[in-house]
C-alpha positions, -999 to +999 in steps of 0.1 A: -726+799+252-743+799+286-771+775+294-780+793+326-817+799+324-834+826+346-852+813+377-889+813+376-906+829+407-915+803+433-892+776+419-862+758+434-828+770+423-812+752+393-781+731+399-748+744+385-729+733+354-736+700+338-762+691+365-785+719+352-802+696+327-816+661+329-794+634+314-825+614+304-846+640+285-826+673+285-851+693+304-840+717+332-833+702+366-842+719+399-827+712+433-853+694+454-851+674+486-853+637+478-843+609+502-832+634+528-808+653+505-810+681+479-806+666+445-810+677+409-845+666+398-859+669+363-888+693+359-903+673+331-897+635+336-888+635+374-855+618+369-833+622+400-796+627+394-776+611+422-743+630+427-720+601+434-685+606+448-654+604+427-627+577+437-591+588+439-560+568+449-528+578+467-496+560+473-476+559+505-440+554+494-417+552+524-379+544+522-353+547+550-379+564+573-388+591+548-419+595+527-421+608+491-443+638+488-451+660+458-457+698+457-490+705+440-488+728+410-510+757+397-545+747+388-548+720+415-565+721+448-541+735+474-513+746+450-479+750+466-487+725+494-474+689+496-493+656+493-489+620+483-486+610+446-523+606+438-550+609+412-584+598+400-595+563+391-609+560+356-642+542+351-635+505+346-599+507+358-586+485+385-579+506+416-543+492+421-535+498+384-548+534+388-524+538+418-494+526+397-505+547+367-509+579+388-475+574+405-458+569+372-475+600+357-466+622+386-431+609+396-418+587+368-415+558+393-428+523+387-443+510+419-459+479+432-491+488+451-492+469+484-519+466+509-548+490+512-537+513+540-571+530+543-602+544+527-608+581+536-640+601+532-653+633+547-687+649+551-693+673+521-662+661+503-669+648+468-637+626+467-632+593+484-595+585+487-581+549+487-546+550+500-521+521+493-487+513+507-464+510+477-428+500+470-406+512+441-399+485+416-365+500+407-352+515+440-323+532+422-347+553+401-348+590+408-383+606+410-391+634+386-421+658+392-446+658+364-483+661+357-500+680+387-467+682+407-440+708+404-415+692+429-409+660+447-389+653+478-383+628+506-393+640+541-388+624+575-421+615+590-415+638+619-404+668+597-431+673+571-438+704+550-473+720+550-496+693+537-524+700+512-553+685+530-565+679+566-569+642+558-532+640+548-523+648+584-547+620+596-530+596+571-496+604+585-508+601+621-522+567+612-489+557+595-469+568+625-492+548+648-489+517+626-451+519+627-450+519+666 
């Protein structure tokens, strides 16, 4: 069942999906400029829905000069390209615990998140990425691709496959600079 209502002449366009209706009173939202940005605003009660970013985590797992990357599967952003083991932080979850959980889900490896390597955000990107250096708790364990990944491999830092996101290249450049 679609909740897309027709636009009334002279009104602002409705926001897509679950932002189409007010979370406070259920009335339709319209996109209006508020605080210098277009935001969903309720036509009845005036509630403004702030579209906050989503926090994701990634792990830099380097051993013997090679980094562990996963090939992204169908249904993901940038399928067929490679990136770090990563995923979303759940509300109320500790960020380091989310890093360990996501790596376990995607690779089967138990890791110890180390220092925060960096926090990466981009204009018009809805995801903020916290990247942690990580070490494998059981170095003899073999990674196995699962969840959003269809393959895993170790790559030399100077011989990487096609990476999934522009920010991945910036992260690798920063990693290389930090190792010099």
